[in-house]
C-alpha positions, -999 to 999 in steps of 0.1 A, spaced: -480 -323 701 -450 -330 679 -457 -311 646 -427 -322 626 -424 -359 634 -390 -374 626 -380 -352 597 -342 -347 597 -329 -314 609 -314 -307 575 -349 -307 560 -358 -277 581 -328 -256 577 -324 -229 552 -306 -251 527 -334 -278 528 -346 -272 493 -312 -277 476 -303 -306 498 -336 -324 491 -334 -317 454 -299 -331 453 -308 -362 473 -337 -369 449 -313 -372 420 -278 -374 433 -266 -347 409 -272 -311 419 -259 -293 449 -268 -261 467 -261 -241 436 -292 -255 420 -313 -229 437 -308 -201 412 -324 -186 381 -352 -202 362 -328 -217 337 -291 -218 347 -263 -226 324 -264 -262 313 -302 -264 313 -307 -268 351 -343 -259 360 -353 -237 389 -366 -253 421 -403 -249 419 -416 -222 444 -442 -244 460 -415 -270 468 -396 -243 487 -428 -237 508 -433 -274 513 -399 -280 529 -407 -253 555 -440 -271 565 -438 -306 551 -465 -322 573 -490 -294 572 -487 -277 538 -521 -265 526 -520 -280 491 -494 -308 491 -497 -339 513 -468 -355 530 -463 -389 512 -426 -394 520 -433 -426 540 -457 -442 515 -453 -479 507 -438 -510 524 -423 -503 558 -425 -466 556 -409 -465 521 -381 -490 528 -365 -511 501 -383 -544 494 -367 -575 510 -341 -591 488 -331 -622 507 -358 -648 510 -356 -682 527 -369 -707 502 -391 -732 518 -411 -747 489 -408 -754 452 -442 -758 435 -428 -787 414 -423 -807 445 -460 -804 452 -470 -816 418 -470 -785 395 -458 -791 360 -444 -762 340 -458 -771 306 -494 -759 309 -507 -794 305 -525 -797 339 -541 -776 366 -512 -764 388 -534 -743 412 -538 -771 438 -501 -777 439 -492 -740 441 -518 -735 469 -505 -765 488 -470 -751 486 -482 -717 498 -501 -732 527 -471 -753 537 -449 -721 538 -476 -704 559 -477 -732 584 -439 -730 588 -442 -693 597 -434 -680 562 -407 -682 535 -405 -681 498 -424 -704 474 -406 -708 441 -424 -711 408 -396 -719 384 -395 -709 347 -424 -723 326 -461 -720 320 -485 -732 347 -521 -736 340 -543 -725 369 -580 -734 371 -585 -718 405 -575 -687 426 -539 -685 439 -544 -675 475 -517 -660 498 -534 -660 532 -505 -662 556 -481 -634 566 -444 -635 555 -451 -657 525 -435 -647 492 -445 -663 459 -416 -658 435 -413 -667 399 -382 -666 377 -391 -632 362 -422 -618 345 -408 -629 311 -400 -664 323 -427 -676 347 -464 -675 335 -496 -685 353 -523 -691 327 -557 -686 342 -586 -704 326 -615 -694 348 -630 -662 362 -641 -653 397 -678 -657 389 -671 -693 380 -649 -699 409 -668 -682 437 -701 -670 423 -721 -640 411 -711 -609 432 -737 -582 433 -733 -547 446 -742 -538 482 -756 -505 468 -781 -523 446 -786 -526 408 -774 -553 385 -737 -544 387 -710 -570 392 -687 -563 422 -660 -583 404 -657 -550 384 -637 -537 414 -629 -565 437 -609 -598 439 -580 -613 420 -569 -646 405 -539 -640 427 -554 -628 460 -534 -617 490 -558 -616 519 -557 -631 555 -571 -666 553 -600 -660 577 -609 -627 561 -609 -643 527 -632 -671 539 -656 -646 554 -658 -627 521 -662 -658 499 -689 -672 522 -708 -639 522 -707 -637 484 -719 -673 480 -747 -664 504 -755 -633 484 -750 -612 516 -729 -586 498 -701 -576 523 -682 -545 532 -647 -554 522 -624 -534 545 -606 -536 578 -634 -543 602 -655 -572 588 -683 -577 564 -706 -555 584 -679 -531 597 -686 -541 633 -658 -566 641 -636 -542 661 -629 -533 698 -618 -501 713 -582 -501 726 -582 -465 738 -595 -431 731 -573 -403 716 -568 -367 727 -570 -339 702 -541 -337 678 -532 -320 645 -526 -332 610 -489 -339 607 -484 -351 643 -467 -384 648 -469 -385 686 -504 -386 701 -518 -388 736 -541 -416 745 -563 -422 776 -549 -457 783 -519 -473 767 -521 -506 785 -532 -526 754 -507 -508 730 -473 -521 722 -444 -511 699 -448 -529 666 -486 -534 669 -509 -524 641 -539 -504 652 -568 -486 634 -573 -449 640 -611 -445 637 -628 -411 632 -666 -409 630 -684 -380 615 -709 -358 633 -744 -347 622 -730 -315 607 -704 -336 586 -675 -316 599 -652 -346 593 -661 -347 556 -657 -309 555 -622 -312 570 -613 -339 544 -623 -314 518 -601 -287 532 -628 -268 552 -639 -233 545 -671 -219 529 -671 -243 499 -671 -274 520 -695 -259 545 -720 -251 517 -718 -285 502 -749 -307 508 -737 -340 522 -768 -357 535 -780 -371 502 -745 -386 494 -755 -419 509 -727 -439 493 -701 -414 505 -715 -414 541 -714 -452 541 -676 -449 539 -675 -432 573 -660 -438 599 -627 -431 583 -604 -460 592 -566 -455 590 -543 -485 599 -509 -476 613 -481 -493 631 -470 -481 666 -433 -473 668 -431 -463 705 -451 -461 737 -441 -439 766 -467 -436 793 -497 -420 776 -477 -409 746 -478 -431 715 -456 -425 684 -469 -437 650 -451 -449 619 -466 -421 598 -478 -386 606 -516 -381 610 -534 -375 577 -561 -355 594 -568 -336 626 -581 -355 656 -610 -337 672 -633 -347 701 -665 -344 680 -653 -373 658 -651 -397 687 -614 -405 680 -602 -439 691 -576 -466 684 -593 -499 677 -585 -534 667 -588 -545 630 -589 -577 611 -556 -595 615 -538 -581 585 -516 -599 560 -481 -585 565 -447 -592 549 -461 -611 520 -454 -605 483 -456 -618 448 -427 -614 424 -413 -622 390 -442 -636 371 -469 -630 345 -506 -638 352 -523 -642 318 -560 -649 316 -576 -668 288 -583 -641 262 -620 -632 261 -638 -601 249 -639 -573 276 -673 -573 293 -698 -545 291 -693 -518 317 -698 -530 353 -706 -565 343 -671 -579 346 -669 -617 352 -637 -614 372 -608 -623 350 -589 -601 375 -552 -598 382 -536 -593 416 -556 -581 446 -543 -569 480 -570 -570 507 -566 -562 544 -529 -562 536 -502 -540 552 -465 -540 543 -470 -563 514 -458 -560 478 -457 -569 441 -425 -567 422 -419 -574 385 -454 -587 379 -473 -584 346 -510 -591 341 -525 -597 307 -560 -600 292 -576 -591 325 -608 -573 334 -591 -555 363 -554 -554 368 -540 -546 403 -564 -539 432 -559 -523 466 -590 -530 486 -587 -520 523 -550 -523 518 -523 -500 532 -485 -494 532 -481 -517 502 -456 -512 474 -463 -522 438 -431 -519 418 -423 -527 382 -459 -538 375 -475 -539 340 -510 -543 326 -513 -553 290 -534 -573 265 -569 -569 253 -578 -540 275 -590 -536 311 -618 -518 329 -596 -508 359 -559 -514 352 -552 -501 387 -578 -495 414 -575 -482 450 -606 -483 471 -624 -492 504 -602 -471 526 -568 -479 512 -540 -456 524 -503 -449 520 -496 -473 492 -469 -467 466 -473 -477 429 -440 -470 411 -424 -478 378 -458 -490 364 -470 -494 328 -505 -495 313 -498 -508 277 -519 -499 247 -547 -525 242 -540 -551 216 -576 -553 202 -602 -525 198 -625 -519 227 -659 -536 223 -690 -514 224 -703 -507 258 -670 -512 277 -652 -486 298 -616 -477 305 -605 -459 336 -568 -460 344 -553 -454 378 -583 -452 401 -587 -440 437 -619 -436 456 -637 -443 489 -619 -418 513 -585 -434 503 -556 -412 513 -519 -409 511 -514 -430 480 -487 -424 454 -484 -432 417 -448 -425 406 -428 -430 374 -455 -444 352 -462 -449 315 -498 -449 306 -504 -456 269 -541 -454 276 -564 -445 305 -567 -415 328 -563 -403 364 -595 -418 376 -615 -408 407 -647 -428 413 -658 -400 436 -660 -410 472 -638 -380 480 -603 -395 480 -579 -370 495 -541 -363 499 -530 -385 470 -502 -378 446 -495 -386 409 -460 -377 399 -435 -382 370 -460 -399 347 -465 -399 309 -501 -405 299 -522 -407 267 -553 -393 284 -581 -412 267 -601 -427 296 -631 -416 316 -637 -414 353 -665 -433 371 -686 -429 402 -722 -420 408 -736 -389 423 -743 -405 457 -706 -411 462 -700 -373 465 -670 -353 454 -644 -363 429 -616 -349 451 -609 -340 487 -581 -317 497 -544 -319 490 -545 -338 457 -513 -332 438 -504 -338 401 -466 -331 397 -446 -335 364 -473 -350 343 -466 -353 305 -499 -355 286 -492 -368 251 -527 -360 236 -532 -326 252 -565 -335 269 -571 -317 302 -597 -339 319 -585 -350 353 -549 -339 345 -551 -302 353 -571 -301 385 -567 -265 397 -603 -259 387 -616 -291 403 -598 -301 435 -599 -280 467 -567 -270 484 -547 -289 458 -517 -284 434 -511 -289 397 -474 -285 391 -456 -291 358 -485 -305 337 -483 -302 299 -504 -276 283 -538 -291 278 -573 -282 266 -608 -295 275 -622 -321 251 -642 -353 255 -647 -348 293 -654 -316 311 -658 -318 348 -672 -290 371 -660 -284 407 -680 -300 435 -673 -271 458 -683 -234 453 -662 -204 457 -624 -201 459 -609 -236 457 -575 -224 471 -556 -244 445 -522 -238 430 -510 -240 394 -473 -238 388 -449 -246 359 -480 -250 337 -471 -262 302 -435 -270 311 -432 -303 329 -395 -306 318 -387 -275 339 -401 -288 372 -376 -292 400 -376 -316 418 -389 -337 390 -404 -364 412 -424 -353 443 -423 -387 460 -385 -391 456 -379 -355 469 -401 -361 499 -383 -393 508 -350 -375 507 -363 -351 533 -370 -379 559 -340 -403 553 
C-alpha cells in the first residue's frame, strides 16, 4: 500500500522542515533551522515538527490535517453565476415583512436550474421561517456581514416542534442540532423534520434516521493509516469523483475503539461495554471522494484516518446523497434577543447548520443572539472562514458532532457576551464529539469559551494559532466514553487567563501533543485521564507559544502537500 500518498518529494527530503516552514509564512529560508533564538528573534523549528515531516501521515501524536476543508483545502470559489435576486421574488430589505418565503423561492429556483448564486442585497430582511439550502451548487450571498442582515423572529421549536433526545431524558436536541440557516439535502431534511414531528427522534448522520439506509459497494482489503490507495474486491460500482462512505464496524473486544484511542495497555484496560452512547456511534463512517480507479486499486482524496483491518468488516458503501458545492456568504443572521435558555433546554434560536454536507462553506458570516452558532452535523470537508459568534451568549458557539470529519474552521471569533449569563446556563466554546476526526480550528480569537469535548472520543483533531479566554466548561455524560482519542494536537495556543483545563492535554489525551501552550494552572475545572498508564503524549515549547515554529500547524501541513 502507498504509505505517503501524494506528498511532494520536497516534503520528504532532508530540507523538508525549512521548506515547509518557509512556505507557511513566505519569509524564512533554509537558514531558519538553527539555534533556539537566532539573531533578529527567529524562533527554532519545533523538534516534533521535524519528526512529523519525516512521517507526515503516520506520526504517533500529530494527525495529518493538510487536506482539511473544502476540496482538500482548496481556495473557496470566487466567481459565482448569479441566477436570482431575492428582491425579484418579493423580499423587501427594510424588515417590514417576512422575507423567508421569497428567499426560499429564490433558493429553490436556483436549485432547479442546477445551481448558481442567490443574491441578498444590502438591507435587513425579516425571516419568520428557516432558510433552507437543499440543492447542491447553490450559494446564498449577501453584500457582506456588515451590510446584509437576516433578522430571525422564531425558533426551531416553534417552526418544527419539540425535539427530544434519542438517549432519553427531558433534553432538547435543539441544543446541538439544526439552524435557522440550514444546509442539508432536501430529502434528508424532510426525513429529519418528519421524524421530529412524529417524535421518532432520529440519528442525524450519513445513513438515515435509523442508520440503515446504505448499500455495500465493495469490501476493502487491509490497509494502514495514512494510505491513500486501497485495494477493493470489486470496483465495478466505483468511479472517479464519486463520494463513498468507508464503514468500519467494531468487534466484540472493541479493538476498533482501542485503535482510535491509540492502542496499548491503557486502551486495552478501558471498560467499553457500559459506554452505551459511545458504542451507538459505531460503525465509524468516513465519507471521502474517489480520485482514481485502476483495476482493483482505488485512490482517495485524503489519506486513511485509521487502519483498515478484516475484523472490522471494512467496506465502501453508499450514503445519503450529500449537499456539495453550496455555501452561504457575506451576511449576518441575528435572532430576536431573548434570554439564554437553561442548560440543554435550548429552543433553537440557532445559527448556521451544515448537515450531510461535503465540500460546502460559510464565508464572512456572523450570527448574533443565538443559542448555538455554527453546527457541523454529519458534515465533512467543509470550510468555515471569517465566521463570528456574538451577542447575548451561546450554549455552543461552534459544534462538530455525529461523525463530522476533515472540516476547517479558520479566522473565527467568539466575541465576549453582551449581557451576563443567566443562572443555569452553560457555555462551551469550540466543541467536537461523536468519533469526529480530522477537524481543524485555526487562527481564532475566543473572548470566552473553551476547547470543548463532549466525550464520544473524538480523535485526530487540531486546534492551532488561537487566543482564548478559557472560561467555559466541557460537556458530555459518562456513557459517551473518553474525552479524547489519539492524535489530538493543541499548537500555539495563547491562554489569556492562565487556566489549564482542556488547553494543556498532555495529562489527558493519549498519543497526543501539546505544543506552544501558554503557562497555565488548574482552576475551575480539573479533568482526569480516561486511560491508565503512560499516555505517550508530548509537551513542547510549554509556556512560550511565541517561540513555536511553524506557528500554525495547519498552514505548515498544507505547505507540505502543495
